[in-house]
C-alpha positions in Angstrom: -19.2 166.2 -118.9 -20.4 162.1 -119.7 -19.4 159.3 -117.7 -16.3 159.4 -115.7 -16.6 155.6 -114.3 -14.9 155.4 -111.0 -12.0 156.7 -109.8 -8.5 155.1 -108.2 -7.4 157.4 -105.5 -3.8 155.4 -105.1 -2.9 152.9 -107.9 -0.9 150.1 -106.9 2.7 150.0 -108.0 4.1 146.7 -109.8 7.2 148.1 -110.7 9.9 150.5 -109.2 10.3 153.7 -110.4 13.9 152.7 -111.4 12.7 149.6 -113.0 10.2 152.2 -114.9 12.8 154.4 -116.2 15.3 151.0 -117.2 12.0 149.7 -119.5 11.6 153.5 -121.0 15.5 153.9 -121.5 15.8 150.2 -123.0 12.4 150.9 -125.5 14.5 153.9 -126.8 17.9 152.1 -127.3 15.4 149.2 -129.6 13.7 152.3 -131.5 17.4 153.8 -131.6 19.7 150.8 -132.7 17.5 148.5 -133.8 15.2 150.5 -135.0 11.3 149.5 -136.5 10.1 148.3 -140.0 7.3 150.8 -141.6 6.5 149.1 -144.9 4.7 152.3 -146.0 6.1 155.1 -148.4 4.5 158.0 -146.9 5.5 156.9 -143.6 8.5 156.6 -144.1 9.3 160.4 -145.9 7.2 161.8 -142.9 9.9 160.5 -140.8 12.4 161.3 -142.7 11.3 164.4 -142.6 10.8 164.8 -138.9 15.2 163.9 -138.2 14.6 159.9 -137.9 17.3 157.5 -140.1 15.7 156.0 -142.5 17.1 153.0 -144.8 14.3 153.3 -147.5 15.2 149.8 -149.6 14.7 147.8 -145.7 11.9 150.6 -144.8 13.7 150.8 -141.6 13.4 153.7 -139.5 15.9 155.0 -136.7 14.0 157.5 -134.0 16.5 159.7 -132.2 15.8 159.6 -128.6 14.5 163.6 -128.1 12.0 163.2 -130.8 10.3 160.2 -129.0 10.4 162.3 -126.0 9.4 165.6 -127.6 6.7 163.7 -129.1 5.1 162.0 -125.7 4.9 165.8 -124.0 2.4 166.3 -127.2 0.2 163.3 -126.3 -2.8 165.1 -124.6 -3.1 163.9 -121.4 -6.7 163.2 -121.1 -8.8 162.2 -124.0 -12.3 163.1 -124.0 -14.3 160.2 -126.7 -18.0 161.2 -127.2 -20.9 159.3 -127.4 -24.1 159.7 -129.5 -25.4 162.7 -126.6 -23.4 164.3 -124.0 -24.2 161.9 -121.3 -22.1 159.1 -122.2 -19.5 160.7 -123.1 -16.4 159.7 -121.7 -12.9 161.6 -120.3 -10.0 158.9 -120.4 -7.1 160.0 -118.5 -6.6 160.0 -114.7 -7.5 158.9 -112.1 -10.6 157.4 -114.2 -11.2 153.6 -114.4 -13.6 152.7 -117.5 -14.9 149.4 -118.5 -15.5 148.4 -122.3 -17.1 145.7 -123.8 -15.4 142.9 -125.8 -15.1 141.9 -129.3 -15.7 138.5 -130.9 -15.6 136.1 -133.9 -18.5 134.3 -133.0 -21.6 134.3 -131.0 -21.7 131.0 -127.9 -24.9 129.6 -127.9 -25.7 128.9 -123.9 -27.8 126.1 -125.0 -25.7 123.9 -127.2 -22.2 125.6 -125.3 -21.1 125.8 -128.9 -19.9 128.5 -130.7 -22.0 130.1 -133.9 -21.8 132.9 -136.6 -24.1 135.4 -134.8 -27.2 136.7 -137.0 -28.2 140.2 -137.6 -30.6 139.8 -134.9 -27.9 138.6 -132.5 -26.0 141.5 -133.4 -28.9 144.2 -132.2 -29.3 141.8 -129.2 -25.7 142.1 -127.9 -26.0 146.0 -128.5 -28.7 146.3 -126.6 -27.4 144.2 -123.8 -24.3 146.6 -124.1 -26.5 150.2 -123.7 -28.9 148.4 -120.5 -25.6 147.5 -118.9 -24.6 150.5 -116.5 -21.0 149.0 -116.1 -20.2 149.4 -120.0 -18.9 152.7 -120.8 -17.6 152.4 -124.2 -18.8 149.6 -127.0 -16.0 147.4 -128.7 -18.1 147.0 -131.9 -19.8 143.6 -130.8 -19.5 140.6 -132.7 -16.5 140.5 -135.4 -18.8 138.2 -138.1 -22.1 138.0 -139.2 -23.6 135.3 -140.6 -24.6 135.6 -144.2 -22.9 138.9 -144.8 -18.9 138.6 -146.5 -15.6 139.5 -144.6 -15.4 143.3 -146.8 -18.7 144.7 -146.1 -19.2 143.3 -142.5 -17.7 145.7 -140.8 -19.2 148.9 -141.9 -21.8 147.2 -141.5 -21.5 145.6 -137.8 -21.1 148.9 -136.6 -24.0 150.0 -138.4 -25.4 148.1 -135.9 -23.5 149.9 -133.4 -24.0 153.3 -133.6 -28.0 152.6 -133.9 -29.0 150.5 -130.9 -26.0 152.2 -128.4 -25.6 155.6 -127.4 -21.7 154.3 -126.2 -18.8 155.8 -127.5 -17.2 153.4 -129.9 -13.4 151.7 -129.7 -13.2 150.6 -133.8 -10.5 148.7 -135.7 -9.6 149.4 -139.0 -10.0 146.6 -141.1 -9.2 146.4 -144.8 -9.8 149.8 -145.4 -13.0 150.1 -143.7 -11.8 152.4 -141.2 -13.1 155.2 -144.0 -16.8 154.6 -143.8 -16.9 153.9 -139.6 -14.9 157.3 -139.3 -17.8 158.3 -141.6 -20.8 157.4 -139.4 -18.9 159.0 -136.7 -19.2 161.8 -137.9 -22.5 161.4 -139.0 -23.8 160.8 -135.5 -21.7 163.5 -134.0 -18.9 160.8 -132.3 -15.3 160.8 -132.7 -14.7 156.5 -132.6 -11.4 155.8 -131.3 -8.9 154.0 -134.0 -7.4 150.9 -132.9 -3.9 150.3 -135.1 -2.2 147.0 -134.3 1.6 146.3 -135.2 2.9 143.1 -136.3 5.9 142.2 -133.5 8.6 141.9 -133.3 9.2 145.9 -134.4 6.5 145.8 -137.4 3.9 148.1 -139.4 2.2 146.9 -142.6 0.9 149.0 -144.7 -2.4 148.9 -143.9 -2.4 149.4 -140.5 -0.3 152.9 -140.9 -3.4 153.4 -143.9 -5.4 153.4 -140.6 -3.5 155.3 -138.6 -2.9 158.3 -141.0 -7.4 158.2 -141.7 -8.2 158.4 -137.8 -5.6 160.7 -137.6 -6.3 163.3 -140.4 -10.1 162.9 -139.3 -8.7 164.1 -135.6 -10.5 161.2 -134.2 -8.3 159.6 -130.8 -5.5 157.0 -131.8 -5.6 153.6 -130.2 -2.5 152.1 -130.8 -1.1 148.6 -129.7 0.5 145.2 -130.6 0.4 141.4 -129.3 3.1 139.4 -127.6 3.1 135.8 -127.6 5.8 135.8 -125.0 8.8 133.8 -126.1 7.8 133.5 -129.7 7.2 136.9 -131.0 8.4 138.4 -128.3 11.6 137.9 -124.7 9.6 134.8 -122.6 10.8 137.7 -120.0 7.8 140.4 -118.9 10.2 142.9 -118.5 11.3 142.7 -121.9 8.4 142.2 -123.6 7.7 145.8 -122.1 10.1 147.1 -124.0 9.8 145.9 -127.2 5.8 146.7 -127.1 7.0 150.4 -125.6 9.0 150.8 -128.8 6.3 149.3 -131.3 3.8 151.9 -129.7 5.8 155.0 -129.6 7.0 154.0 -132.6 3.4 155.0 -134.5 3.1 158.0 -131.8 6.0 159.7 -133.0 4.2 159.3 -136.9 0.9 160.7 -135.1 1.9 163.4 -133.2 4.2 164.8 -136.3 1.0 164.0 -138.5 -1.1 165.9 -136.4 0.6 167.7 -132.6 -1.5 167.5 -129.9 -3.4 164.0 -131.6 -5.6 162.0 -128.9 -3.4 159.0 -127.6 -4.4 155.7 -125.6 -2.2 153.0 -125.7 -2.6 150.1 -125.8 -0.9 146.7 -124.1 -1.4 143.2 -124.5 1.7 140.7 -123.6 -0.1 137.0 -124.2 2.3 134.1 -122.6 2.1 131.1 -123.8 1.7 127.5 -122.5 5.1 125.9 -123.3 3.7 122.4 -123.1 1.5 123.1 -126.4 2.8 126.3 -127.6 -1.0 127.9 -127.4 -1.9 131.3 -126.0 -2.9 131.0 -122.3 -5.1 134.2 -122.2 -5.9 133.6 -118.5 -2.1 133.6 -118.1 -2.0 135.7 -114.8 1.7 136.8 -116.3 -0.7 139.0 -118.4 -2.2 140.9 -115.9 1.2 141.5 -113.9 2.5 142.9 -117.4 -0.7 145.3 -118.1 0.0 146.2 -114.4 3.5 147.2 -115.2 2.2 149.0 -118.5 -0.5 151.0 -116.8 2.0 152.4 -113.9 4.8 153.2 -117.5 2.0 155.1 -118.9 1.0 157.0 -115.0 4.6 158.1 -115.2 4.4 159.6 -118.6 0.9 161.2 -117.7 -0.6 159.9 -121.0 -4.1 157.7 -121.1 -3.3 153.7 -121.8 -5.4 151.6 -122.6 -5.7 148.1 -120.9 -7.1 145.7 -123.8 -9.3 142.6 -123.3 -9.1 140.9 -120.3 -9.5 137.2 -121.4 -10.2 133.5 -120.3 -9.2 130.2 -122.2 -12.3 128.7 -120.8 -14.8 128.0 -123.6 -17.8 128.5 -121.3 -18.6 130.9 -118.5 -17.5 128.9 -115.5 -15.4 128.7 -112.7 -12.0 129.3 -114.9 -13.5 131.4 -116.4 -14.7 133.9 -114.2 -11.7 133.3 -111.9 -9.4 134.6 -114.7 -11.2 137.5 -115.8 -11.9 138.7 -112.1 -8.0 138.5 -111.3 -7.4 140.3 -114.6 -9.9 142.9 -114.0 -9.4 143.7 -110.5 -5.6 143.7 -111.1 -5.8 146.0 -114.2 -8.1 148.3 -111.7 -5.8 149.0 -109.1 -2.8 149.6 -111.3 -5.1 152.7 -112.8 -5.9 151.4 -116.7 -7.6 153.6 -117.7 -10.0 151.7 -119.9 -10.6 148.0 -119.2 -12.4 146.0 -121.9 -13.0 142.5 -121.8 -17.1 142.6 -120.8 -18.9 139.6 -122.4 -15.7 137.8 -124.1 -15.5 134.2 -123.5 -13.1 132.1 -125.3 -10.3 135.1 -125.8 -11.5 136.9 -129.7 -13.0 134.0 -130.5 -16.0 133.5 -128.3 -18.7 136.3 -126.9 -22.2 135.9 -125.1 -24.9 138.5 -124.2 -25.4 136.8 -121.3 -21.7 136.5 -120.6 -22.3 140.6 -120.4 -24.9 140.4 -117.6 -22.5 138.2 -115.4 -19.2 140.6 -116.2 -21.2 144.0 -115.5 -22.0 142.4 -111.7 -18.0 141.7 -111.5 -17.5 145.3 -112.9 -19.7 146.5 -110.5 -17.7 144.6 -107.3 -14.5 145.6 -108.8 -15.6 149.6 -108.8 -17.1 148.9 -104.7 -13.4 147.1 -104.1 -11.6 150.7 -106.4 -14.3 153.1 -104.0 -12.6 151.5 -100.9 -13.9 153.0 -97.4 -15.1 156.7 -97.0 -13.9 158.1 -94.2 -16.0 161.0 -92.6 -17.5 162.6 -89.8 -20.8 160.6 -90.9 -19.0 157.3 -92.0 -17.2 156.6 -88.9 -20.3 157.0 -87.0 -18.5 157.4 -83.4 -22.3 159.2 -81.4 -24.0 156.2 -83.2 -22.1 153.8 -81.5 -22.5 155.6 -78.3 -25.6 155.8 -78.7 -26.5 152.7 -79.1 -24.0 151.1 -76.9 -24.1 147.7 -75.7 -26.1 145.1 -76.4 -29.1 145.0 -76.6 -28.3 147.6 -78.4 -28.3 147.0 -82.3 -28.2 149.2 -85.8 -31.1 148.1 -87.8 -33.8 150.2 -87.5 -31.5 153.7 -87.3 -31.9 156.2 -89.6 -27.9 155.9 -89.9 -28.7 152.5 -91.7 -31.9 153.6 -93.5 -29.5 156.4 -95.2 -26.3 154.8 -95.9 -27.0 150.9 -96.8 -27.4 151.2 -100.2 -24.1 153.2 -100.7 -21.9 151.6 -98.5 -23.3 147.5 -99.5 -23.5 146.5 -103.1 -26.5 144.5 -103.6 -25.6 141.2 -106.2 -28.4 140.5 -108.7 -27.2 137.3 -110.0 -24.8 135.7 -106.8 -27.0 133.7 -104.9 -27.3 134.8 -100.9 -30.4 132.4 -99.4 -30.1 129.5 -97.1 -28.9 126.2 -98.5 -32.9 125.1 -98.2 -34.6 128.3 -99.3 -32.1 127.7 -102.4 -33.9 124.2 -103.1 -36.6 125.0 -102.9 -36.9 128.4 -105.6 -35.4 125.5 -108.2 -31.6 125.4 -107.3 -30.5 128.4 -109.9 -27.1 129.2 -110.8 -25.5 132.9 -111.2 -25.9 131.8 -115.2 -29.5 130.9 -114.4 -30.3 134.6 -113.3 -28.4 136.0 -115.8 -30.8 134.4 -118.7 -33.5 135.7 -117.2 -31.9 139.3 -117.1 -31.1 138.9 -120.4 -34.8 138.3 -121.4 -36.0 141.0 -119.1 -33.8 143.1 -121.4 -34.2 142.1 -124.9 -38.3 142.2 -124.1 -38.4 146.1 -122.0 -35.8 147.6 -123.1 -35.3 149.8 -126.1 -32.4 152.2 -126.7 -32.3 155.8 -127.4 -33.0 155.6 -130.9 -31.2 157.8 -133.8 -32.8 160.7 -134.5 -34.3 161.4 -138.4 -31.3 163.4 -139.4 -28.5 161.4 -138.8 -30.9 157.8 -139.7 -30.7 159.3 -143.2 -26.9 160.0 -143.2 -26.0 156.1 -141.7 -28.2 155.0 -144.4 -26.4 157.0 -147.5 -23.1 155.6 -145.9 -24.5 152.2 -145.9 -25.9 152.3 -149.3 -22.6 154.4 -150.5 -20.1 150.6 -149.4 -23.1 148.9 -150.5 -22.3 150.4 -154.1 -18.7 150.1 -154.1 -18.8 146.3 -153.1 -21.1 145.4 -155.8 -19.2 147.4 -158.4 -16.4 145.3 -157.3 -18.4 142.6 -157.6 -18.7 141.8 -153.6 -21.9 141.8 -152.6 -23.9 141.1 -148.8 
């Protein structure tokens, strides 16, 4: 059944079990004592009927502990995200780790190292690259901007491109009601795009995000609830306190979703971000973010519910040493602690800039992380005791043995981008860096790779939906 990514046999724990329980019960206390604001009349009515204490004037909901824990038991342990064809399906849940692309507003021009609005062609090229890369199991919909297309229309159009040029399952975000069009497109091609909804910290859900939740849940699509905390600003400065608040925020909407549609798939998202207190800016590459996400993974392993680690980000503006260092640490810690989905492939500067060439480099990073997860396979063949006895001391050697010929590809990771030449050979071949090799790979992909086309009936269905979108916005006086 599709791509199961990598298997984490023994996940790393950041917390003790007692610490996990203290964070859990801390979140329950916040939900019961302080509550969460829902700026949505229907949500308030549903939660009131479910047994919550609702203050209609303040739009504040207090949750009884039993209801939260009861709703957690209704969340399935695994969620199937369907691609265009079954070979691309992804099973989200233990013990699997998958990688996903990032989203970003603009494209990084690697010739000038400046940001620029991506064109439709840039979107198509990014979609092709993400479809080609073997470590990208899930597509987050490329850029969130298209040159010359208004924002209200842009979101349906960017997912139109993603559905046409990628066979992989999509993670989507609802913006200004556009999720209704995305849901229609996903249904037309046979996918069930995971629906991202985000809380406004502290402890507040806006009406548009709750509308989005209703649309995805009622369509039977998996829900991806999350938040975005700045420690010491919109949440406590401590990681433990931020985990308590984030858990309360995410659990509150999970309760609503399970009351509306018991058993709906849930992939809980983490985004706890430390600021640089010298400047007040968010440190996207801060190691504290990786630590908090690792703890979040452990909490949701304890719940036995799939969890999602959001964008692995960097503060670097270009794909340099800082970019690789920050992303590598976060990718690796997230994988070792059992993230079911690790997003961030292709991102350079948080969710502001992305590049298909950076995606090619991140694909290599994901392969390395995957190899670390695989670890050491110990069996009669890999122990090679008989072989060692047969070869013996010098002048014995292993290079020409059948054992080496048979197993080297599965044991040794061959890099397409890392420079492993001797110094003088490197000089003689033009002093190429990994970025140079990635650029060459990009040109090769664009020139030779063609994603599987949509079948005619599905392409026609997408065309009709896009025409419906155009007609709706033209009637409102907003045209692309």
